[in-house]
Each structure stands twice: as C-alpha cells, then as structure tokens.
N, CA, C and O of each residue as an XYZ file, in Angstrom:
488
protein
N      -5.425     22.325      6.041
C      -6.566     22.821      6.778
C      -6.081     23.842      7.792
O      -5.092     23.620      8.489
N      -6.781     24.955      7.867
C      -6.442     25.987      8.830
C      -7.224     25.768     10.110
O      -8.394     25.384     10.083
N      -6.572     26.014     11.218
C      -7.259     25.918     12.498
C      -7.928     27.251     12.792
O      -7.590     28.265     12.183
N      -8.859     27.253     13.707
C      -9.640     28.449     14.017
C      -8.739     29.581     14.488
O      -8.988     30.743     14.168
N      -7.692     29.256     15.247
C      -6.794     30.295     15.759
C      -6.109     31.044     14.622
O      -5.917     32.257     14.697
N      -5.742     30.318     13.569
C      -5.085     30.958     12.430
C      -6.059     31.865     11.689
O      -5.695     32.967     11.279
N      -7.287     31.408     11.517
C      -8.303     32.222     10.841
C      -8.569     33.489     11.645
O      -8.677     34.577     11.079
N      -8.674     33.349     12.953
C      -8.914     34.515     13.817
C      -7.750     35.489     13.715
O      -7.952     36.702     13.659
N      -6.528     34.958     13.691
C      -5.348     35.829     13.588
C      -5.333     36.563     12.250
O      -5.020     37.752     12.192
N      -5.675     35.846     11.173
C      -5.731     36.481      9.848
C      -6.734     37.618      9.858
O      -6.431     38.719      9.400
N      -7.928     37.361     10.376
C      -8.983     38.388     10.385
C      -8.617     39.567     11.284
O      -8.904     40.717     10.951
N      -7.987     39.285     12.420
C      -7.585     40.349     13.338
C      -6.530     41.250     12.692
O      -6.619     42.475     12.769
N      -5.528     40.631     12.054
C      -4.477     41.421     11.416
C      -5.018     42.212     10.235
O      -4.582     43.338      9.995
N      -5.959     41.639      9.494
C      -6.556     42.356      8.375
C      -7.391     43.539      8.876
O      -7.368     44.616      8.280
N      -8.118     43.338      9.958
C      -8.927     44.425     10.527
C      -8.043     45.554     11.049
O      -8.454     46.714     11.061
N      -6.831     45.213     11.478
C      -5.900     46.230     11.975
C      -5.236     46.991     10.833
O      -4.492     47.941     11.074
N      -5.498     46.583      9.593
C      -4.985     47.312      8.447
C      -3.780     46.674      7.776
O      -3.180     47.272      6.884
N      -3.430     45.500      8.182
C      -2.278     44.825      7.571
C      -2.671     44.290      6.197
O      -3.779     43.785      6.019
N      -1.773     44.398      5.235
C      -2.040     43.971      3.870
C      -2.107     42.438      3.780
O      -1.464     41.721      4.547
N      -2.899     41.969      2.825
C      -3.059     40.530      2.614
C      -1.716     39.889      2.280
O      -1.406     38.795      2.750
N      -0.932     40.571      1.474
C       0.386     40.053      1.089
C       1.291     39.896      2.312
O       2.024     38.913      2.419
N       1.243     40.851      3.224
C       2.069     40.789      4.435
C       1.602     39.667      5.359
O       2.421     38.971      5.959
N       0.293     39.495      5.471
C      -0.252     38.412      6.305
C       0.168     37.062      5.725
O       0.589     36.167      6.459
N       0.054     36.924      4.426
C       0.434     35.667      3.770
C       1.915     35.377      3.984
O       2.295     34.235      4.242
N       2.738     36.392      3.880
C       4.177     36.205      4.064
C       4.500     35.814      5.504
O       5.308     34.914      5.732
N       3.883     36.475      6.468
C       4.151     36.195      7.886
C       3.693     34.802      8.298
O       4.381     34.124      9.061
N       2.540     34.371      7.801
C       1.978     33.079      8.194
C       2.350     31.956      7.235
O       1.974     30.802      7.440
N       3.094     32.304      6.183
C       3.509     31.328      5.168
C       2.319     30.611      4.539
O       2.283     29.384      4.439
N       1.349     31.418      4.122
C       0.160     30.926      3.425
C       0.077     31.630      2.087
O       0.728     32.654      1.879
N      -0.715     31.091      1.185
C      -0.909     31.782     -0.087
C      -1.880     32.943      0.118
O      -2.696     32.935      1.039
N      -1.774     33.932     -0.753
C      -2.694     35.082     -0.646
C      -4.134     34.619     -0.877
O      -5.064     35.174     -0.292
N      -4.320     33.615     -1.718
C      -5.652     33.087     -1.991
C      -6.283     32.516     -0.714
O      -7.461     32.749     -0.446
N      -5.504     31.776      0.067
C      -6.016     31.204      1.316
C      -6.339     32.316      2.309
O      -7.346     32.245      3.014
N      -5.492     33.342      2.368
C      -5.744     34.470      3.275
C      -7.034     35.175      2.883
O      -7.843     35.513      3.746
N      -7.232     35.399      1.586
C      -8.474     36.037      1.125
C      -9.702     35.202      1.480
O     -10.717     35.744      1.919
N      -9.613     33.870      1.289
C     -10.743     33.005      1.631
C     -11.055     33.072      3.119
O     -12.223     33.070      3.509
N     -10.029     33.130      3.946
C     -10.242     33.200      5.392
C     -10.888     34.526      5.784
O     -11.720     34.570      6.691
N     -10.510     35.595      5.109
C     -11.081     36.917      5.419
C     -12.526     36.998      4.962
O     -13.380     37.509      5.686
N     -12.805     36.501      3.774
C     -14.149     36.622      3.196
C     -15.107     35.532      3.641
O     -16.318     35.659      3.461
N     -14.581     34.470      4.216
C     -15.416     33.337      4.596
C     -16.322     33.627      5.772
O     -16.238     34.676      6.412
N     -17.196     32.663      6.039
C     -18.112     32.781      7.170
C     -17.342     32.665      8.482
O     -16.187     32.241      8.509
N     -18.005     33.048      9.559
C     -17.380     32.938     10.883
C     -17.136     31.478     11.218
O     -17.868     30.598     10.764
N     -16.117     31.225     12.005
C     -15.827     29.859     12.421
C     -14.668     29.272     11.644
O     -13.819     29.994     11.119
N     -14.647     27.975     11.579
C     -13.520     27.266     10.974
C     -13.512     27.429      9.455
O     -14.553     27.491      8.801
N     -12.321     27.493      8.940
C     -12.098     27.557      7.506
C     -11.383     26.277      7.132
O     -10.335     25.961      7.694
N     -11.938     25.541      6.191
C     -11.276     24.296      5.825
C     -11.002     24.278      4.332
O     -11.756     24.822      3.526
N      -9.913     23.643      4.001
C      -9.514     23.476      2.614
C      -9.268     22.001      2.404
O      -8.426     21.404      3.075
N      -9.999     21.408      1.473
C      -9.832     19.991      1.188
C      -9.468     19.845     -0.276
O     -10.197     20.304     -1.156
N      -8.346     19.208     -0.530
C      -7.901     18.968     -1.896
C      -8.764     17.862     -2.501
O      -8.997     16.836     -1.862
N      -9.233     18.065     -3.714
C     -10.090     17.078     -4.359
C      -9.326     15.790     -4.650
O      -9.801     14.698     -4.341
N      -8.166     15.919     -5.233
C      -7.335     14.752     -5.506
C      -5.906     15.072     -5.113
O      -5.423     16.181     -5.342
N      -5.237     14.106     -4.525
C      -3.844     14.275     -4.129
C      -2.950     13.874     -5.300
O      -2.981     12.721     -5.730
N      -2.151     14.815     -5.824
C      -1.273     14.439     -6.928
C      -0.080     13.630     -6.422
O       0.508     13.959     -5.392
N       0.265     12.597     -7.135
C       1.431     11.782     -6.814
C       2.310     11.725     -8.060
O       2.355     10.691     -8.727
N       3.011     12.811     -8.391
C       3.736     12.843     -9.651
C       4.812     11.770     -9.779
O       4.984     11.209    -10.862
N       5.527     11.477     -8.726
C       6.608     10.515     -8.800
C       6.098      9.095     -8.604
O       6.621      8.160     -9.211
N       5.082      8.925     -7.762
C       4.602      7.607     -7.397
C       3.429      7.149     -8.254
O       3.044      5.981     -8.199
N       2.861      8.043     -9.036
C       1.662      7.765     -9.814
C       1.611      6.422    -10.506
O       0.681      5.655    -10.256
N       2.582      6.091    -11.381
C       2.518      4.818    -12.102
C       2.606      3.594    -11.183
O       2.057      2.542    -11.509
N       3.284      3.718    -10.049
C       3.490      2.572     -9.154
C       2.410      2.470     -8.086
O       2.432      1.549     -7.269
N       1.486      3.387     -8.087
C       0.508      3.452     -6.997
C      -0.342      2.187     -6.881
O      -0.536      1.677     -5.777
N      -0.849      1.675     -8.001
C      -1.682      0.468     -7.960
C      -0.909     -0.709     -7.383
O      -1.395     -1.425     -6.507
N       0.304     -0.892     -7.891
C       1.136     -2.008     -7.426
C       1.468     -1.850     -5.951
O       1.452     -2.829     -5.204
N       1.768     -0.637     -5.527
C       2.091     -0.390     -4.121
C       0.887     -0.667     -3.230
O       1.027     -1.262     -2.161
N      -0.283     -0.244     -3.661
C      -1.494     -0.507     -2.881
C      -1.752     -2.008     -2.748
O      -2.162     -2.478     -1.686
N      -1.511     -2.763     -3.834
C      -1.676     -4.221     -3.756
C      -0.657     -4.838     -2.794
O      -0.996     -5.720     -2.005
N       0.596     -4.366     -2.865
C       1.622     -4.883     -1.946
C       1.257     -4.587     -0.486
O       1.443     -5.434      0.388
N       0.745     -3.399     -0.234
C       0.358     -3.038      1.133
C      -0.823     -3.875      1.618
O      -0.860     -4.288      2.777
N      -1.782     -4.124      0.737
C      -2.941     -4.944      1.104
C      -2.502     -6.379      1.408
O      -2.949     -6.978      2.387
N      -1.622     -6.923      0.561
C      -1.101     -8.276      0.806
C      -0.307     -8.313      2.112
O      -0.368     -9.289      2.859
N       0.420     -7.261      2.369
C       1.249     -7.196      3.562
C       0.397     -7.217      4.839
O       0.804     -7.787      5.851
N      -0.772     -6.599      4.784
C      -1.661     -6.560      5.946
C      -2.194     -7.945      6.297
O      -2.474     -8.230      7.461
N      -2.334     -8.804      5.290
C      -2.892    -10.132      5.544
C      -1.842    -11.119      6.049
O      -2.194    -12.184      6.556
N      -0.582    -10.788      5.919
C       0.480    -11.688      6.380
C       0.611    -11.659      7.892
O       0.254    -10.665      8.525
N       1.118    -12.737      8.479
C       1.420    -12.702      9.917
C       2.461    -11.621     10.202
O       3.267    -11.279      9.337
N       2.437    -11.108     11.381
C       3.279     -9.965     11.737
C       4.761    -10.201     11.440
O       5.431     -9.301     10.934
N       5.265    -11.346     11.732
C       6.693    -11.618     11.545
C       7.084    -11.781     10.077
O       8.260    -11.673      9.731
N       6.100    -12.040      9.216
C       6.383    -12.253      7.801
C       6.122    -11.004      6.945
O       6.295    -11.041      5.727
N       5.718     -9.931      7.565
C       5.425     -8.722      6.806
C       6.695     -8.127      6.216
O       7.779     -8.222      6.792
N       6.528     -7.511      5.050
C       7.652     -6.888      4.370
C       7.988     -5.546      5.009
O       7.098     -4.787      5.393
N       9.264     -5.271      5.115
C       9.716     -3.958      5.593
C       9.571     -2.967      4.445
O       9.451     -3.362      3.286
N       9.583     -1.687      4.771
C       9.428     -0.648      3.763
C      10.548     -0.722      2.734
O      10.309     -0.538      1.541
N      11.764     -0.989      3.189
C      12.877     -1.070      2.248
C      12.696     -2.234      1.271
O      13.090     -2.121      0.110
N      12.119     -3.330      1.709
C      11.869     -4.482      0.834
C      10.786     -4.145     -0.191
O      10.904     -4.511     -1.360
N       9.740     -3.454      0.240
C       8.688     -3.032     -0.687
C       9.281     -2.096     -1.736
O       8.991     -2.224     -2.926
N      10.109     -1.158     -1.292
C      10.758     -0.227     -2.217
C      11.628     -0.997     -3.209
O      11.609     -0.710     -4.406
N      12.386     -1.968     -2.717
C      13.253     -2.770     -3.570
C      12.437     -3.529     -4.624
O      12.839     -3.594     -5.785
N      11.301     -4.099     -4.227
C      10.433     -4.806     -5.178
C       9.939     -3.862     -6.279
O       9.936     -4.220     -7.457
N       9.527     -2.666     -5.888
C       9.033     -1.702     -6.871
C      10.132     -1.276     -7.837
O       9.893     -1.149     -9.038
N      11.341     -1.055     -7.312
C      12.454     -0.657     -8.174
C      12.816     -1.779     -9.131
O      13.089     -1.526    -10.304
N      12.823     -3.023     -8.645
C      13.136     -4.170     -9.507
C      12.103     -4.356    -10.612
O      12.428     -4.849    -11.692
N      10.855     -3.962    -10.344
C       9.803     -4.069    -11.354
C       9.837     -2.899    -12.331
O       9.026     -2.833    -13.255
N      10.774     -1.977    -12.128
C      10.960     -0.886    -13.078
C      10.258      0.412    -12.732
O      10.266      1.342    -13.538
N       9.653      0.503    -11.561
C       8.984      1.742    -11.164
C      10.012      2.734    -10.630
O      10.983      2.356     -9.976
N       9.779      4.001    -10.922
C      10.652      5.074    -10.458
C      10.018      5.679     -9.200
O       9.180      6.575     -9.297
N      10.415      5.193     -8.031
C       9.845      5.660     -6.769
C      10.941      6.241     -5.892
O      12.130      6.039     -6.136
N      10.516      6.962     -4.872
C      11.429      7.629     -3.960
C      11.376      6.937     -2.607
O      10.296      6.632     -2.102
N      12.533      6.691     -2.024
C      12.603      6.200     -0.646
C      13.366      7.237      0.160
O      14.435      7.685     -0.254
N      12.825      7.618      1.305
C      13.427      8.649      2.139
C      13.792      8.059      3.491
O      12.991      7.351      4.102
N      14.998      8.348      3.956
C      15.420      7.910      5.281
C      15.284      9.097      6.230
O      15.808     10.178      5.961
N      14.580      8.891      7.339
C      14.353      9.947      8.324
C      15.529     10.058      9.282
O      16.427      9.216      9.274
N      15.521     11.100     10.106
C      16.575     11.313     11.098
C      16.692     10.138     12.054
O      17.782      9.841     12.544
N      15.577      9.468     12.323
C      15.591      8.343     13.258
C      16.156      7.077     12.614
O      16.363      6.077     13.300
N      16.408      7.111     11.298
C      16.994      5.974     10.625
C      16.016      5.106      9.867
O      16.435      4.185      9.165
N      14.718      5.370      9.986
C      13.716      4.578      9.274
C      13.504      5.111      7.866
O      13.721      6.293      7.602
N      13.083      4.243      6.973
C      12.884      4.596      5.575
C      11.410      4.513      5.226
O      10.713      3.606      5.681
N      10.926      5.458      4.418
C       9.539      5.484      3.971
C       9.504      5.727      2.475
O      10.367      6.410      1.924
N       8.492      5.160      1.820
C       8.261      5.450      0.409
C       7.310      6.630      0.365
O       6.246      6.598      0.984
N       7.675      7.643     -0.345
C       6.922      8.880     -0.364
C       6.009      8.879     -1.586
O       6.447      8.418     -2.641
N       4.774      9.363     -1.515
C       4.047      9.805     -0.357
C       3.059      8.790      0.197
O       2.500      9.033      1.267
N       2.812      7.662     -0.472
C       1.727      6.763     -0.097
C       1.874      6.198      1.310
O       0.881      6.139      2.035
N       3.055      5.786      1.724
C       3.182      5.200      3.053
C       2.934      6.232      4.145
O       2.436      5.894      5.219
N       3.277      7.486      3.876
C       2.995      8.522      4.866
C       1.496      8.715      5.029
O       1.005      8.846      6.150
N       0.762      8.734      3.916
C      -0.678      8.941      4.007
C      -1.392      7.710      4.550
O      -2.512      7.819      5.050
N      -0.759      6.536      4.459
C      -1.369      5.320      4.986
C      -1.141      5.185      6.489
O      -1.644      4.250      7.112
N      -0.382      6.120      7.075
C      -0.148      6.086      8.512
C       0.922      5.101      8.924
O       0.981      4.713     10.091
N       1.778      4.682      7.992
C       2.804      3.717      8.326
C       4.118      4.378      8.722
O       5.091      3.684      9.013
N       4.161      5.687      8.739
C       5.358      6.405      9.128
C       5.269      6.714     10.616
O       4.466      7.556     11.019
N       6.065      6.058     11.432
C       5.968      6.271     12.865
C       6.558      7.594     13.306
O       6.375      7.988     14.458
N       7.265      8.296     12.424
C       7.894      9.555     12.783
C       6.881     10.683     12.896
O       7.140     11.689     13.556
N       5.738     10.521     12.259
C       4.681     11.548     12.327
C       3.570     11.055     13.214
O       3.155      9.899     13.131
N       3.095     11.930     14.059
C       1.988     11.560     14.960
C       0.706     12.201     14.541
O      -0.324     11.999     15.184
C-alpha cells in the first residue's frame, strides 16, 4: 500500500517532467504502480492483493493453522515455541522455511509473520 506522501511525490515528479521509468527506479516501485498513482483519483492510492501466494508453505498451511489454533488454547507456559512448531512440520514431511532474525528469534515464513507472532516487526 502506498501512503499519500508517496503518491504526491510521484505526481509532483511526473508533473515536473520526470519519466515514469525514472520515478519507478528512484522509489523502487513497479512502473505499473507509478502509472496507477499518476492516473488515479486524488487522495490515497491503495493496492490490495487478492490472494497471498505461499509457494513454500502452501501444502503445510492447513496443518500450521491448526497447530497455531491449538497453541492459542493452551495455557501460556505450555504453548509451543516457533522452533517446536517448525520441528513438528518437518517431521511430518512438510518442506517449510525457518528463519532466524538478528535478535536470535526464529520464525516460520510467511504465516507466522502475517499472524503477528514475529516480535521483530512492529
């Protein structure tokens, strides 16, 4: 999603004669998004993905969602850590990714990040 300041900057630079390709390169956006921001109505420009692709996690998604739901019902001290959930999925034969952050914590990508369980992102 683009914020209003970015849309205003895109429109200002385009009005000054800067090429769409140059604006996209400077702001690290696709040319398609830059064109939509230029041609769109005044105000905020929003982009919402219809479905989030999970190429690596796709087959394990149902099982992971069930594990997370079960985990929420457990008492706080008995909840599974992310590494334990990852280990369970790997033992069941799912091909999932676990990432360790700079702070030392591990997350399963991407479902745990979207569920808000990654404390590294605010």
